[in-house]
C-alpha positions in Angstrom: 0.0 0.0 0.0 2.7 2.5 1.0 5.0 3.0 -1.9 8.5 4.5 -1.9 7.5 7.9 -3.2 5.0 8.3 -0.4 7.5 7.2 2.1 9.8 9.9 0.9 6.9 12.4 1.3 6.4 11.3 4.8 10.1 11.7 5.6 10.1 15.1 3.9 7.3 16.3 6.2 9.1 15.2 9.3 12.5 16.7 8.2 10.8 19.9 7.2 9.2 20.2 10.6 12.3 19.3 12.5 13.8 22.3 14.4 16.4 20.5 16.4 20.1 19.7 15.8 22.0 16.7 14.6 22.9 15.8 18.2 19.3 15.6 19.3 17.7 12.2 20.1 16.0 11.1 16.9 13.5 8.8 18.6 10.8 11.4 18.7 11.1 12.1 15.0 11.2 8.3 14.3 8.1 7.8 16.3 6.3 10.6 14.5 7.3 9.1 11.1 6.1 5.6 12.1 2.9 7.0 13.5 2.2 9.1 10.3 2.8 6.0 8.1 0.7 3.7 10.4 -2.2 6.2 10.3 -2.6 5.5 6.6 -3.9 2.0 7.6 -6.6 3.6 9.7 -7.7 5.7 6.7 -7.8 2.5 4.6 -9.9 0.7 7.2 -12.2 3.8 7.5 -12.9 3.9 3.8 -13.4 0.2 3.4 -15.8 0.1 6.4 -17.7 3.0 4.9 -18.7 0.7 2.0 -19.9 -1.8 4.5 -21.9 0.8 6.4 -23.6 2.0 3.2 -24.5 -1.6 2.5 -26.1 -1.9 5.9 -27.8 1.5 5.4 -29.4 0.1 2.2 -30.7 -2.9 4.1 -32.1 -0.7 6.9 -33.8 1.6 4.3 -35.3 -1.4 2.5 -36.7 -2.9 5.8 -38.2 0.4 6.9 -39.8 0.9 3.4 -41.4 -2.5 3.6 -43.0 -1.6 6.9 -44.6 1.6 5.7 -48.3 1.8 6.1 -48.9 2.5 2.5 -45.9 0.7 1.0 -45.9 0.3 -2.7 -45.5 -3.1 -4.4 -41.9 -2.2 -5.3 -41.3 -1.4 -1.6 -42.9 -4.7 -0.4 -40.9 -6.8 -2.9 -37.8 -4.7 -3.5 -34.8 -5.4 -5.7 -32.2 -6.7 -3.3 -29.3 -6.7 -5.8 -27.2 -4.1 -3.9 -27.7 -5.4 -0.4 -26.7 -8.9 -1.7 -23.6 -7.6 -3.5 -21.2 -10.5 -3.3 -18.1 -8.3 -3.0 -19.5 -6.3 -0.1 -20.7 -9.5 1.5 -17.1 -10.9 1.4 -15.8 -7.7 3.0 -18.6 -7.5 5.5 -18.1 -11.1 6.7 -14.3 -11.2 6.6 -13.3 -12.1 10.2 -9.8 -10.6 9.9 -11.2 -7.3 8.6 -13.6 -7.1 11.5 -10.9 -7.9 14.0 -8.6 -5.2 12.5 -11.4 -2.6 12.9 -11.9 -3.6 16.5 -8.2 -3.7 17.3 -7.7 -0.2 15.9 -11.0 1.2 17.3 -12.3 2.1 13.9 -16.0 2.9 14.7 -16.3 6.4 13.2 -19.4 5.7 11.2 -21.4 4.8 14.2 -20.5 8.1 15.8 -20.5 10.1 12.5 -23.3 8.3 10.7 -24.4 11.4 8.9 -21.6 10.8 6.4 -23.0 7.3 5.7 -26.3 9.0 4.9 -24.6 11.5 2.6 -22.9 8.7 0.6 -26.0 6.5 0.6 -28.3 9.3 -0.7 -25.8 10.3 -3.4 -25.4 6.6 -4.4 -29.2 5.9 -4.8 -29.7 9.1 -6.7 -26.9 8.3 -9.2 -27.2 6.9 -12.7 -24.7 4.3 -11.7 -27.1 2.9 -9.1 -30.2 3.2 -11.3 -28.5 1.3 -14.1 -27.2 -1.3 -11.8 -30.6 -1.8 -10.2 -32.5 -1.9 -13.5 -32.6 -5.7 -13.3 -32.2 -8.3 -10.6 -29.6 -10.4 -12.4 -26.2 -10.3 -10.9 -22.8 -11.9 -11.1 -19.5 -11.6 -9.1 -17.9 -9.8 -12.0 -20.7 -7.3 -12.2 -20.9 -6.8 -8.5 -17.1 -6.2 -8.4 -17.3 -3.6 -11.1 -20.2 -1.8 -9.4 -18.2 -1.6 -6.2 -15.2 -0.2 -8.0 -17.3 2.4 -9.8 -19.2 3.2 -6.6 -15.9 3.9 -4.9 -14.3 5.9 -7.8 -17.4 8.0 -8.7 -19.1 8.6 -5.4 -16.9 7.9 -2.4 -13.4 9.1 -3.5 -14.4 12.5 -4.9 -16.9 13.4 -2.1 -16.1 16.9 -0.8 -17.8 16.3 2.6 -15.7 13.2 3.2 -12.6 15.1 2.2 -13.4 17.8 4.8 -14.1 15.1 7.4 -10.8 13.4 6.8 -9.0 16.8 6.9 -10.6 17.5 10.3 -9.7 14.1 11.7 -6.1 13.9 10.5 -4.4 16.6 8.4 -1.8 14.1 7.0 -4.7 12.0 5.6 -5.1 14.5 2.8 -1.7 13.5 1.4 -2.5 9.9 2.0 -5.9 9.8 0.3 -4.7 9.4 -3.3 -2.4 6.6 -2.3 -5.1 4.8 -0.2 -7.8 5.3 -2.9 -5.5 3.8 -5.5 -4.7 0.9 -3.3 -8.4 0.2 -2.7 -9.3 0.3 -6.3 -6.4 -2.1 -7.1 -7.4 -4.4 -4.3 -11.0 -4.7 -5.7 -9.8 -5.1 -9.3 -7.7 -8.2 -8.3 -10.4 -9.7 -6.0 -11.4 -13.3 -6.8 -14.7 -15.0 -5.7 -12.7 -17.0 -3.0 -10.0 -14.7 -1.8 -7.5 -15.4 1.0 -8.8 -14.8 4.5 -6.3 -12.0 4.8 -7.1 -10.4 1.5 -8.9 -7.4 3.0 -6.1 -6.7 5.5 -3.1 -6.1 3.2 0.3 -5.1 4.6 1.1 -1.4 5.0 4.6 -2.0 3.7 5.4 -4.1 0.7 8.3 -5.6 2.8 10.5 -4.9 5.7 13.0 -3.2 3.5 10.6 -0.3 2.9 10.0 0.3 6.6 13.8 0.2 7.1 14.3 2.6 4.2 11.9 5.1 5.8 13.6 5.1 9.2 17.1 5.1 7.7 16.3 8.0 5.3 15.0 10.1 8.1 17.9 9.4 10.4 20.7 9.8 7.8 19.2 13.0 6.4 19.0 14.6 9.9 22.3 13.3 11.2 24.2 14.6 8.1 22.1 17.7 7.7 25.0 20.2 8.1 27.2 18.4 5.5 24.3 18.1 3.0 23.5 21.8 3.6 27.1 22.8 2.7 26.8 20.7 -0.5 23.7 22.6 -1.4 25.1 26.0 -0.5 28.2 25.3 -2.6 26.0 24.8 -5.7 23.6 27.8 -5.0 26.1 30.6 -4.5 24.5 32.7 -7.3 21.0 32.2 -5.9 19.2 34.5 -3.5 18.8 32.2 -0.4 15.5 34.0 0.6 14.0 33.1 -2.8 14.8 29.3 -2.5 11.9 27.5 -1.0 12.7 25.7 2.3 11.1 22.6 1.0 13.6 22.6 -1.8 16.5 22.5 0.6 14.9 19.6 2.4 14.4 17.7 -0.9 17.9 18.4 -2.0 19.4 17.1 1.3 17.3 14.0 1.0 18.4 13.4 -2.5 22.1 13.8 -1.6 21.5 11.4 1.3 20.3 8.8 -1.2 23.3 9.5 -3.5 25.8 9.0 -0.7 24.1 6.7 1.9 22.0 4.3 -0.2 24.2 2.5 -2.7 21.5 0.3 -4.1 19.2 3.1 -5.2 19.9 4.3 -8.7 20.7 8.0 -9.0 18.2 8.5 -11.7 15.5 7.0 -9.5 16.3 9.4 -6.7 16.4 12.4 -9.0 13.1 11.5 -10.7 11.3 10.9 -7.4 12.4 14.2 -5.9 11.5 16.1 -9.0 8.0 14.6 -8.9 7.6 15.5 -5.2 8.8 19.0 -5.9 6.2 19.5 -8.6 3.5 18.5 -6.1 4.7 20.2 -2.9 6.9 23.1 -3.9 6.9 26.1 -6.3 6.3 25.9 -10.0 10.0 26.4 -10.8 11.3 24.1 -8.1 11.7 21.0 -10.1 13.8 22.8 -12.7 16.0 24.3 -9.9 16.4 21.0 -8.1 17.1 19.1 -11.3 19.9 21.5 -12.1 21.5 21.3 -8.7 21.3 17.5 -8.4 22.7 17.1 -11.9 25.7 19.2 -11.0 26.2 17.3 -7.8 26.1 13.9 -9.4 28.6 15.0 -12.1 31.0 16.3 -9.4 30.7 13.0 -7.5 31.3 11.0 -10.6 34.5 13.0 -11.4 35.8 12.6 -7.9 34.8 9.0 -7.8 32.8 9.6 -4.6 29.4 8.5 -5.8 28.6 5.7 -3.4 26.6 3.4 -5.8 26.7 -0.3 -6.5 26.6 -1.5 -10.1 22.8 -1.8 -9.8 22.6 1.7 -8.2 24.3 3.2 -11.2 21.5 2.3 -13.6 
């Protein structure tokens, strides 16, 4: 779920906020980083559980409609296609998913159920829902595609949910695109009989990614002075007040990867930080950063100090 680029963004945010010195205990920053990354999993569970709650809401709505004094024939014998959706049923009944919700105390939608109502009302008013419910015939493939479309068209772009997540955890706004993409991919790959752990994927692809996150943070902060001198040596003709602080952070992180992570190709590091700069810094930052990093790499290559393995030189 958590990819290397987003790991770099998480590290960037901690380094940017860090006001201490290289001699400070890094445990506080490390804990903040791990907490920030771990909170992504809460966001994932929150979004997935929202789909379940909307499904429950549909069942409740159907049952109440049936009990109306002057219920129509359609209300007495409703189309149960959505409430019987096979994909949502798999999610709803998954023991490990329910256990994970309980363990992490994810019960937001019971307390803030007005957001379930918002999504439910938008869903049943949509052409997506009307077309899906135009008949009672269903299949696993159709149910899966409906859930994917429901999530992409109704849940992911909802402004009220966006504001809700912003209010709950400001870092979730950066996490949303990553988590949303992970959820769509998860549903696309879903089979009729998935693994019992399918709906509780790992946050990190492997232990190396978690180690990379902690090491990148520590090595960037511990070598901050040296990396700053490298940057200052290449920006003598630049007005320091006009260089965005975030650019300095990204440059130091890139230099850290050049010199402290031999297995990461220099081109990979440069491309990653250019993309991050485009999203988080000024319009001209990526051009500026590209020029500085290119000069640094050329200097390291001439001096023979570029600490890269053969794979890292790709």
